[in-house]
A tleap script that builds the chain and sets N, CA, C and O, in Angstrom:
source leaprc.protein.ff14SB
mol = sequence {
  NMET ILE GLY THR ARG ASP ALA GLY LEU GLY
  LEU ALA ASN LYS THR SER LEU VAL MET ALA
  GLY ASP ASP ARG PRO GLY SER LEU PHE ARG
  SER LEU GLN PRO LEU ALA ASP ARG GLY VAL
  ASN LEU THR LYS LEU GLU SER ARG PRO ARG
  ARG GLY ALA PRO PHE GLU TYR VAL PHE TYR
  ILE ASP LEU ASP GLY SER VAL GLU ASP GLU
  HIE VAL ALA ALA ALA LEU ASP GLU VAL LYS
  VAL HIE THR SER MET LEU LYS VAL LEU GLY
  SER TYR PRO ALA SER LYS GLY PRO CVAL
}
set mol.1.N position { 206.306 -76.968 -108.767 }
set mol.1.CA position { 206.208 -75.765 -107.977 }
set mol.1.C position { 206.464 -74.558 -108.860 }
set mol.1.O position { 207.316 -74.597 -109.748 }
set mol.2.N position { 205.734 -73.496 -108.617 }
set mol.2.CA position { 205.844 -72.279 -109.406 }
set mol.2.C position { 207.193 -71.609 -109.159 }
set mol.2.O position { 207.609 -71.434 -108.014 }
set mol.3.N position { 207.871 -71.238 -110.243 }
set mol.3.CA position { 209.040 -70.384 -110.144 }
set mol.3.C position { 210.302 -70.989 -109.591 }
set mol.3.O position { 211.208 -70.248 -109.211 }
set mol.4.N position { 210.406 -72.303 -109.526 }
set mol.4.CA position { 211.606 -72.879 -108.947 }
set mol.4.C position { 212.663 -73.222 -109.971 }
set mol.4.O position { 213.755 -73.650 -109.598 }
set mol.5.N position { 212.379 -73.052 -111.243 }
set mol.5.CA position { 213.341 -73.399 -112.291 }
set mol.5.C position { 213.678 -72.185 -113.142 }
set mol.5.O position { 212.798 -71.410 -113.516 }
set mol.6.N position { 214.953 -72.032 -113.441 }
set mol.6.CA position { 215.397 -70.988 -114.356 }
set mol.6.C position { 215.016 -71.425 -115.760 }
set mol.6.O position { 215.266 -72.568 -116.141 }
set mol.7.N position { 214.415 -70.533 -116.531 }
set mol.7.CA position { 213.863 -70.892 -117.837 }
set mol.7.C position { 214.902 -71.492 -118.782 }
set mol.7.O position { 214.601 -72.461 -119.477 }
set mol.8.N position { 216.098 -70.951 -118.825 }
set mol.8.CA position { 217.079 -71.421 -119.788 }
set mol.8.C position { 217.962 -72.539 -119.287 }
set mol.8.O position { 218.384 -73.383 -120.078 }
set mol.9.N position { 218.254 -72.573 -118.009 }
set mol.9.CA position { 219.258 -73.501 -117.500 }
set mol.9.C position { 218.696 -74.720 -116.780 }
set mol.9.O position { 219.407 -75.709 -116.603 }
set mol.10.N position { 217.443 -74.668 -116.366 }
set mol.10.CA position { 216.874 -75.788 -115.644 }
set mol.10.C position { 217.359 -75.891 -114.209 }
set mol.10.O position { 217.178 -76.928 -113.572 }
set mol.11.N position { 217.976 -74.826 -113.683 }
set mol.11.CA position { 218.462 -74.835 -112.308 }
set mol.11.C position { 217.384 -74.315 -111.362 }
set mol.11.O position { 216.671 -73.361 -111.675 }
set mol.12.N position { 217.280 -74.946 -110.220 }
set mol.12.CA position { 216.359 -74.439 -109.213 }
set mol.12.C position { 216.953 -73.162 -108.628 }
set mol.12.O position { 218.167 -73.072 -108.445 }
set mol.13.N position { 216.115 -72.182 -108.335 }
set mol.13.CA position { 216.573 -70.910 -107.795 }
set mol.13.C position { 216.060 -70.691 -106.384 }
set mol.13.O position { 215.001 -71.189 -106.002 }
set mol.14.N position { 216.830 -69.937 -105.624 }
set mol.14.CA position { 216.456 -69.492 -104.294 }
set mol.14.C position { 216.661 -67.991 -104.249 }
set mol.14.O position { 217.473 -67.448 -104.998 }
set mol.15.N position { 215.931 -67.322 -103.379 }
set mol.15.CA position { 216.111 -65.907 -103.124 }
set mol.15.C position { 216.147 -65.701 -101.622 }
set mol.15.O position { 215.359 -66.293 -100.885 }
set mol.16.N position { 217.066 -64.859 -101.174 }
set mol.16.CA position { 217.168 -64.511 -99.754 }
set mol.16.C position { 216.818 -63.039 -99.596 }
set mol.16.O position { 217.199 -62.205 -100.417 }
set mol.17.N position { 216.084 -62.732 -98.528 }
set mol.17.CA position { 215.732 -61.351 -98.255 }
set mol.17.C position { 215.655 -61.119 -96.756 }
set mol.17.O position { 215.583 -62.060 -95.965 }
set mol.18.N position { 215.671 -59.853 -96.385 }
set mol.18.CA position { 215.501 -59.460 -94.993 }
set mol.18.C position { 214.420 -58.386 -94.971 }
set mol.18.O position { 214.377 -57.517 -95.842 }
set mol.19.N position { 213.544 -58.454 -93.963 }
set mol.19.CA position { 212.471 -57.472 -93.867 }
set mol.19.C position { 212.154 -57.186 -92.411 }
set mol.19.O position { 212.467 -57.977 -91.521 }
set mol.20.N position { 211.533 -56.050 -92.188 }
set mol.20.CA position { 211.045 -55.673 -90.867 }
set mol.20.C position { 209.606 -55.230 -91.021 }
set mol.20.O position { 209.250 -54.533 -91.971 }
set mol.21.N position { 208.790 -55.643 -90.077 }
set mol.21.CA position { 207.382 -55.284 -90.131 }
set mol.21.C position { 207.047 -54.202 -89.136 }
set mol.21.O position { 207.866 -53.816 -88.302 }
set mol.22.N position { 205.837 -53.727 -89.242 }
set mol.22.CA position { 205.341 -52.762 -88.269 }
set mol.22.C position { 205.120 -53.479 -86.950 }
set mol.22.O position { 204.883 -54.687 -86.933 }
set mol.23.N position { 205.194 -52.749 -85.844 }
set mol.23.CA position { 204.994 -53.335 -84.522 }
set mol.23.C position { 203.511 -53.280 -84.163 }
set mol.23.O position { 203.066 -52.462 -83.358 }
set mol.24.N position { 202.749 -54.207 -84.808 }
set mol.24.CA position { 201.322 -54.299 -84.526 }
set mol.24.C position { 200.842 -55.716 -84.842 }
set mol.24.O position { 201.457 -56.415 -85.647 }
set mol.25.N position { 199.759 -56.134 -84.218 }
set mol.25.CA position { 199.275 -57.497 -84.430 }
set mol.25.C position { 198.979 -57.780 -85.905 }
set mol.25.O position { 198.354 -56.970 -86.589 }
set mol.26.N position { 199.437 -58.934 -86.380 }
set mol.26.CA position { 199.139 -59.378 -87.729 }
set mol.26.C position { 200.063 -58.841 -88.810 }
set mol.26.O position { 199.864 -59.147 -89.985 }
set mol.27.N position { 201.069 -58.046 -88.449 }
set mol.27.CA position { 201.915 -57.452 -89.490 }
set mol.27.C position { 202.745 -58.508 -90.219 }
set mol.27.O position { 202.940 -58.399 -91.430 }
set mol.28.N position { 203.232 -59.520 -89.518 }
set mol.28.CA position { 203.992 -60.575 -90.186 }
set mol.28.C position { 203.083 -61.349 -91.138 }
set mol.28.O position { 203.470 -61.652 -92.267 }
set mol.29.N position { 201.887 -61.663 -90.681 }
set mol.29.CA position { 200.915 -62.358 -91.532 }
set mol.29.C position { 200.638 -61.555 -92.804 }
set mol.29.O position { 200.692 -62.098 -93.907 }
set mol.30.N position { 200.338 -60.257 -92.648 }
set mol.30.CA position { 200.024 -59.414 -93.808 }
set mol.30.C position { 201.203 -59.307 -94.768 }
set mol.30.O position { 201.005 -59.233 -95.981 }
set mol.31.N position { 202.420 -59.298 -94.245 }
set mol.31.CA position { 203.582 -59.171 -95.124 }
set mol.31.C position { 203.893 -60.474 -95.866 }
set mol.31.O position { 204.461 -60.433 -96.957 }
set mol.32.N position { 203.534 -61.625 -95.300 }
set mol.32.CA position { 203.799 -62.912 -95.953 }
set mol.32.C position { 202.651 -63.375 -96.849 }
set mol.32.O position { 202.849 -64.220 -97.722 }
set mol.33.N position { 201.467 -62.834 -96.640 }
set mol.33.CA position { 200.288 -63.256 -97.401 }
set mol.33.C position { 200.467 -63.140 -98.918 }
set mol.33.O position { 200.034 -64.043 -99.633 }
set mol.34.N position { 201.088 -62.064 -99.451 }
set mol.34.CA position { 201.259 -61.982 -100.907 }
set mol.34.C position { 202.087 -63.133 -101.481 }
set mol.34.O position { 201.861 -63.554 -102.616 }
set mol.35.N position { 203.031 -63.636 -100.713 }
set mol.35.CA position { 203.836 -64.784 -101.168 }
set mol.35.C position { 202.970 -66.026 -101.242 }
set mol.35.O position { 203.030 -66.769 -102.221 }
set mol.36.N position { 202.168 -66.258 -100.219 }
set mol.36.CA position { 201.282 -67.422 -100.200 }
set mol.36.C position { 200.246 -67.338 -101.318 }
set mol.36.O position { 199.952 -68.340 -101.971 }
set mol.37.N position { 199.694 -66.149 -101.538 }
set mol.37.CA position { 198.674 -65.970 -102.576 }
set mol.37.C position { 199.201 -66.318 -103.960 }
set mol.37.O position { 198.432 -66.728 -104.830 }
set mol.38.N position { 200.509 -66.160 -104.174 }
set mol.38.CA position { 201.104 -66.436 -105.489 }
set mol.38.C position { 201.835 -67.776 -105.533 }
set mol.38.O position { 202.540 -68.064 -106.500 }
set mol.39.N position { 201.675 -68.592 -104.502 }
set mol.39.CA position { 202.258 -69.929 -104.486 }
set mol.39.C position { 203.767 -69.960 -104.312 }
set mol.39.O position { 204.417 -70.920 -104.727 }
set mol.40.N position { 204.337 -68.920 -103.701 }
set mol.40.CA position { 205.785 -68.867 -103.468 }
set mol.40.C position { 206.078 -69.590 -102.162 }
set mol.40.O position { 205.534 -69.237 -101.116 }
set mol.41.N position { 206.937 -70.604 -102.225 }
set mol.41.CA position { 207.258 -71.432 -101.072 }
set mol.41.C position { 208.401 -70.829 -100.264 }
set mol.41.O position { 209.464 -70.530 -100.808 }
set mol.42.N position { 208.178 -70.652 -98.956 }
set mol.42.CA position { 209.250 -70.218 -98.062 }
set mol.42.C position { 210.024 -71.444 -97.603 }
set mol.42.O position { 209.426 -72.449 -97.215 }
set mol.43.N position { 211.335 -71.369 -97.644 }
set mol.43.CA position { 212.156 -72.486 -97.172 }
set mol.43.C position { 212.825 -72.165 -95.852 }
set mol.43.O position { 213.339 -73.061 -95.183 }
set mol.44.N position { 212.825 -70.875 -95.462 }
set mol.44.CA position { 213.391 -70.481 -94.172 }
set mol.44.C position { 212.749 -69.178 -93.732 }
set mol.44.O position { 212.546 -68.267 -94.536 }
set mol.45.N position { 212.431 -69.100 -92.441 }
set mol.45.CA position { 211.943 -67.871 -91.828 }
set mol.45.C position { 212.589 -67.794 -90.452 }
set mol.45.O position { 212.353 -68.644 -89.594 }
set mol.46.N position { 213.396 -66.779 -90.255 }
set mol.46.CA position { 214.161 -66.650 -89.019 }
set mol.46.C position { 214.024 -65.218 -88.505 }
set mol.46.O position { 214.148 -64.270 -89.280 }
set mol.47.N position { 213.772 -65.054 -87.220 }
set mol.47.CA position { 213.672 -63.711 -86.656 }
set mol.47.C position { 214.898 -63.415 -85.803 }
set mol.47.O position { 215.451 -64.301 -85.151 }
set mol.48.N position { 215.305 -62.163 -85.822 }
set mol.48.CA position { 216.436 -61.682 -85.030 }
set mol.48.C position { 216.073 -60.316 -84.468 }
set mol.48.O position { 215.377 -59.544 -85.126 }
set mol.49.N position { 216.539 -60.006 -83.254 }
set mol.49.CA position { 216.274 -58.671 -82.705 }
set mol.49.C position { 216.878 -57.591 -83.604 }
set mol.49.O position { 217.970 -57.755 -84.148 }
set mol.50.N position { 216.158 -56.505 -83.745 }
set mol.50.CA position { 216.645 -55.383 -84.556 }
set mol.50.C position { 217.617 -54.560 -83.717 }
set mol.50.O position { 217.297 -54.126 -82.610 }
set mol.51.N position { 218.794 -54.358 -84.260 }
set mol.51.CA position { 219.846 -53.630 -83.561 }
set mol.51.C position { 219.380 -52.205 -83.226 }
set mol.51.O position { 218.904 -51.474 -84.095 }
set mol.52.N position { 219.525 -51.832 -81.958 }
set mol.52.CA position { 219.190 -50.476 -81.528 }
set mol.52.C position { 217.707 -50.198 -81.385 }
set mol.52.O position { 217.312 -49.052 -81.171 }
set mol.53.N position { 216.872 -51.234 -81.499 }
set mol.53.CA position { 215.422 -51.053 -81.392 }
set mol.53.C position { 214.846 -52.173 -80.530 }
set mol.53.O position { 214.469 -53.223 -81.050 }
set mol.54.N position { 214.777 -51.958 -79.223 }
set mol.54.CA position { 214.271 -53.014 -78.336 }
set mol.54.C position { 212.861 -53.475 -78.730 }
set mol.54.O position { 211.996 -52.668 -79.071 }
set mol.55.N position { 212.664 -54.769 -78.674 }
set mol.55.CA position { 211.377 -55.408 -78.943 }
set mol.55.C position { 210.922 -55.299 -80.397 }
set mol.55.O position { 209.749 -55.520 -80.696 }
set mol.56.N position { 211.836 -54.961 -81.295 }
set mol.56.CA position { 211.552 -54.991 -82.722 }
set mol.56.C position { 212.437 -56.058 -83.353 }
set mol.56.O position { 213.548 -56.316 -82.889 }
set mol.57.N position { 211.927 -56.678 -84.423 }
set mol.57.CA position { 212.628 -57.798 -85.037 }
set mol.57.C position { 212.739 -57.629 -86.547 }
set mol.57.O position { 211.895 -56.999 -87.185 }
set mol.58.N position { 213.800 -58.208 -87.101 }
set mol.58.CA position { 213.930 -58.344 -88.545 }
set mol.58.C position { 213.767 -59.817 -88.860 }
set mol.58.O position { 214.062 -60.678 -88.032 }
set mol.59.N position { 213.300 -60.097 -90.057 }
set mol.59.CA position { 213.057 -61.473 -90.474 }
set mol.59.C position { 213.914 -61.782 -91.693 }
set mol.59.O position { 213.894 -61.058 -92.688 }
set mol.60.N position { 214.661 -62.865 -91.594 }
set mol.60.CA position { 215.461 -63.367 -92.711 }
set mol.60.C position { 214.670 -64.481 -93.359 }
set mol.60.O position { 214.225 -65.411 -92.687 }
set mol.61.N position { 214.497 -64.385 -94.662 }
set mol.61.CA position { 213.635 -65.308 -95.391 }
set mol.61.C position { 214.368 -65.850 -96.608 }
set mol.61.O position { 215.016 -65.102 -97.340 }
set mol.62.N position { 214.260 -67.156 -96.816 }
set mol.62.CA position { 214.671 -67.792 -98.067 }
set mol.62.C position { 213.402 -68.315 -98.718 }
set mol.62.O position { 212.519 -68.849 -98.047 }
set mol.63.N position { 213.321 -68.154 -100.037 }
set mol.63.CA position { 212.147 -68.642 -100.745 }
set mol.63.C position { 212.563 -69.272 -102.064 }
set mol.63.O position { 213.624 -68.970 -102.610 }
set mol.64.N position { 211.705 -70.153 -102.563 }
set mol.64.CA position { 211.922 -70.777 -103.863 }
set mol.64.C position { 211.571 -69.774 -104.945 }
set mol.64.O position { 210.522 -69.132 -104.893 }
set mol.65.N position { 212.453 -69.643 -105.927 }
set mol.65.CA position { 212.205 -68.759 -107.052 }
set mol.65.C position { 213.215 -67.631 -107.100 }
set mol.65.O position { 214.004 -67.431 -106.176 }
set mol.66.N position { 213.171 -66.902 -108.199 }
set mol.66.CA position { 214.089 -65.799 -108.450 }
set mol.66.C position { 213.312 -64.496 -108.513 }
set mol.66.O position { 212.127 -64.492 -108.843 }
set mol.67.N position { 213.974 -63.391 -108.199 }
set mol.67.CA position { 213.316 -62.089 -108.328 }
set mol.67.C position { 212.997 -61.781 -109.783 }
set mol.67.O position { 212.225 -60.866 -110.067 }
set mol.68.N position { 213.578 -62.529 -110.699 }
set mol.68.CA position { 213.273 -62.360 -112.118 }
set mol.68.C position { 211.987 -63.076 -112.515 }
set mol.68.O position { 211.456 -62.815 -113.595 }
set mol.69.N position { 211.470 -63.976 -111.671 }
set mol.69.CA position { 210.181 -64.627 -111.923 }
set mol.69.C position { 209.079 -63.589 -111.706 }
set mol.69.O position { 209.066 -62.900 -110.686 }
set mol.70.N position { 208.167 -63.479 -112.650 }
set mol.70.CA position { 207.121 -62.458 -112.566 }
set mol.70.C position { 206.293 -62.549 -111.288 }
set mol.70.O position { 206.022 -61.531 -110.652 }
set mol.71.N position { 205.890 -63.761 -110.907 }
set mol.71.CA position { 205.031 -63.897 -109.717 }
set mol.71.C position { 205.798 -63.592 -108.435 }
set mol.71.O position { 205.210 -63.079 -107.483 }
set mol.72.N position { 207.103 -63.896 -108.385 }
set mol.72.CA position { 207.913 -63.559 -107.207 }
set mol.72.C position { 208.087 -62.048 -107.129 }
set mol.72.O position { 207.926 -61.464 -106.057 }
set mol.73.N position { 208.411 -61.409 -108.243 }
set mol.73.CA position { 208.582 -59.957 -108.263 }
set mol.73.C position { 207.292 -59.242 -107.859 }
set mol.73.O position { 207.328 -58.279 -107.093 }
set mol.74.N position { 206.156 -59.713 -108.372 }
set mol.74.CA position { 204.872 -59.103 -108.021 }
set mol.74.C position { 204.569 -59.283 -106.535 }
set mol.74.O position { 204.079 -58.361 -105.883 }
set mol.75.N position { 204.859 -60.459 -106.007 }
set mol.75.CA position { 204.627 -60.707 -104.587 }
set mol.75.C position { 205.498 -59.789 -103.734 }
set mol.75.O position { 205.022 -59.224 -102.749 }
set mol.76.N position { 206.765 -59.637 -104.102 }
set mol.76.CA position { 207.671 -58.786 -103.326 }
set mol.76.C position { 207.254 -57.314 -103.395 }
set mol.76.O position { 207.419 -56.577 -102.423 }
set mol.77.N position { 206.723 -56.891 -104.525 }
set mol.77.CA position { 206.204 -55.525 -104.620 }
set mol.77.C position { 205.082 -55.301 -103.616 }
set mol.77.O position { 204.996 -54.242 -102.993 }
set mol.78.N position { 204.227 -56.300 -103.463 }
set mol.78.CA position { 203.129 -56.186 -102.499 }
set mol.78.C position { 203.632 -56.319 -101.063 }
set mol.78.O position { 203.108 -55.665 -100.162 }
set mol.79.N position { 204.636 -57.155 -100.844 }
set mol.79.CA position { 205.212 -57.296 -99.503 }
set mol.79.C position { 205.734 -55.939 -99.020 }
set mol.79.O position { 205.581 -55.598 -97.847 }
set mol.80.N position { 206.345 -55.168 -99.919 }
set mol.80.CA position { 206.896 -53.852 -99.559 }
set mol.80.C position { 205.852 -52.946 -98.908 }
set mol.80.O position { 206.173 -52.162 -98.015 }
set mol.81.N position { 204.618 -53.055 -99.354 }
set mol.81.CA position { 203.542 -52.226 -98.829 }
set mol.81.C position { 203.305 -52.517 -97.349 }
set mol.81.O position { 202.877 -51.632 -96.608 }
set mol.82.N position { 203.577 -53.741 -96.914 }
set mol.82.CA position { 203.261 -54.183 -95.558 }
set mol.82.C position { 204.483 -54.231 -94.638 }
set mol.82.O position { 204.391 -54.757 -93.529 }
set mol.83.N position { 205.612 -53.698 -95.072 }
set mol.83.CA position { 206.825 -53.746 -94.261 }
set mol.83.C position { 207.420 -52.355 -94.100 }
set mol.83.O position { 207.170 -51.462 -94.909 }
set mol.84.N position { 208.205 -52.186 -93.051 }
set mol.84.CA position { 208.912 -50.920 -92.869 }
set mol.84.C position { 210.272 -50.962 -93.557 }
set mol.84.O position { 210.901 -49.923 -93.760 }
set mol.85.N position { 210.729 -52.170 -93.917 }
set mol.85.CA position { 212.002 -52.336 -94.614 }
set mol.85.C position { 211.995 -53.683 -95.316 }
set mol.85.O position { 211.618 -54.695 -94.724 }
set mol.86.N position { 212.411 -53.699 -96.577 }
set mol.86.CA position { 212.552 -54.945 -97.335 }
set mol.86.C position { 213.791 -54.820 -98.204 }
set mol.86.O position { 213.920 -53.887 -98.997 }
set mol.87.N position { 214.702 -55.775 -98.043 }
set mol.87.CA position { 215.915 -55.778 -98.852 }
set mol.87.C position { 216.122 -57.179 -99.412 }
set mol.87.O position { 216.190 -58.152 -98.662 }
set mol.88.N position { 216.219 -57.273 -100.721 }
set mol.88.CA position { 216.520 -58.547 -101.366 }
set mol.88.C position { 218.036 -58.726 -101.321 }
set mol.88.O position { 218.783 -57.905 -101.854 }
set mol.89.N position { 218.475 -59.794 -100.687 }
set mol.89.CA position { 219.910 -60.050 -100.570 }
set mol.89.C position { 220.471 -60.688 -101.837 }
set mol.89.O position { 221.659 -60.559 -102.134 }
set mol.90.N position { 219.606 -61.378 -102.580 }
set mol.90.CA position { 220.027 -61.947 -103.848 }
set mol.90.C position { 219.293 -63.209 -104.215 }
set mol.90.O position { 218.657 -63.846 -103.376 }
set mol.91.N position { 219.387 -63.565 -105.489 }
set mol.91.CA position { 218.849 -64.818 -106.020 }
set mol.91.C position { 220.033 -65.626 -106.543 }
set mol.91.O position { 220.995 -65.061 -107.063 }
set mol.92.N position { 219.961 -66.937 -106.406 }
set mol.92.CA position { 221.086 -67.796 -106.730 }
set mol.92.C position { 220.592 -69.210 -106.992 }
set mol.92.O position { 219.484 -69.565 -106.590 }
set mol.93.N position { 221.419 -70.035 -107.675 }
set mol.93.CA position { 221.028 -71.432 -107.890 }
set mol.93.C position { 220.931 -72.160 -106.551 }
set mol.93.O position { 221.778 -71.991 -105.674 }
set mol.94.N position { 219.895 -72.961 -106.412 }
set mol.94.CA position { 219.711 -73.736 -105.189 }
set mol.94.C position { 220.633 -74.947 -105.187 }
set mol.94.O position { 221.078 -75.414 -106.236 }
set mol.95.N position { 220.907 -75.436 -104.005 }
set mol.95.CA position { 221.706 -76.643 -103.843 }
set mol.95.C position { 220.955 -77.833 -104.433 }
set mol.95.O position { 219.725 -77.876 -104.392 }
set mol.96.N position { 221.687 -78.789 -104.975 }
set mol.96.CA position { 221.051 -79.988 -105.543 }
set mol.96.C position { 220.730 -81.027 -104.492 }
set mol.96.O position { 220.040 -82.004 -104.784 }
set mol.97.N position { 221.208 -80.843 -103.293 }
set mol.97.CA position { 220.941 -81.806 -102.225 }
set mol.97.C position { 221.783 -81.492 -101.001 }
set mol.97.O position { 222.440 -80.452 -100.945 }
set mol.98.N position { 221.766 -82.385 -100.022 }
set mol.98.CA position { 222.548 -82.151 -98.803 }
set mol.98.C position { 224.035 -82.024 -99.103 }
set mol.98.O position { 224.575 -82.708 -99.972 }
set mol.99.N position { 224.666 -81.152 -98.381 }
set mol.99.CA position { 226.105 -80.925 -98.566 }
set mol.99.C position { 226.887 -81.893 -97.725 }
set mol.99.O position { 228.118 -81.868 -97.739 }
savepdb mol mol.pdb
quit
C-alpha cells in the first residue's frame, strides 16, 4: 500500500483529521476523491453534528500514511479546495495489531 511505511523506521503510519464540507449534494464525494485518486486508504470515517450549526456535520477521518508522504500531502492540499474546514490532528505510528 502506498505511504503506509515510514522511510527510515519501517513503522506503519496513520493520520487523523477533521473536516467539514459544503452543504450541497456530492460535497463529501468531491472532498474524498483526491484521496482515492492517490491511493490513500481511509481506515475510519465518522460524522458528527457540527456544534451550533443545525443540519451541518464534521467528519473525523483516519487514513493510512503520514502528512510527510508526498502523495498524502498533495491529496490533502486538494481536499482543502473542496471543504469549508480541514484540520490535520496529527500523524503517528499505527498499532501493530489488536490491543
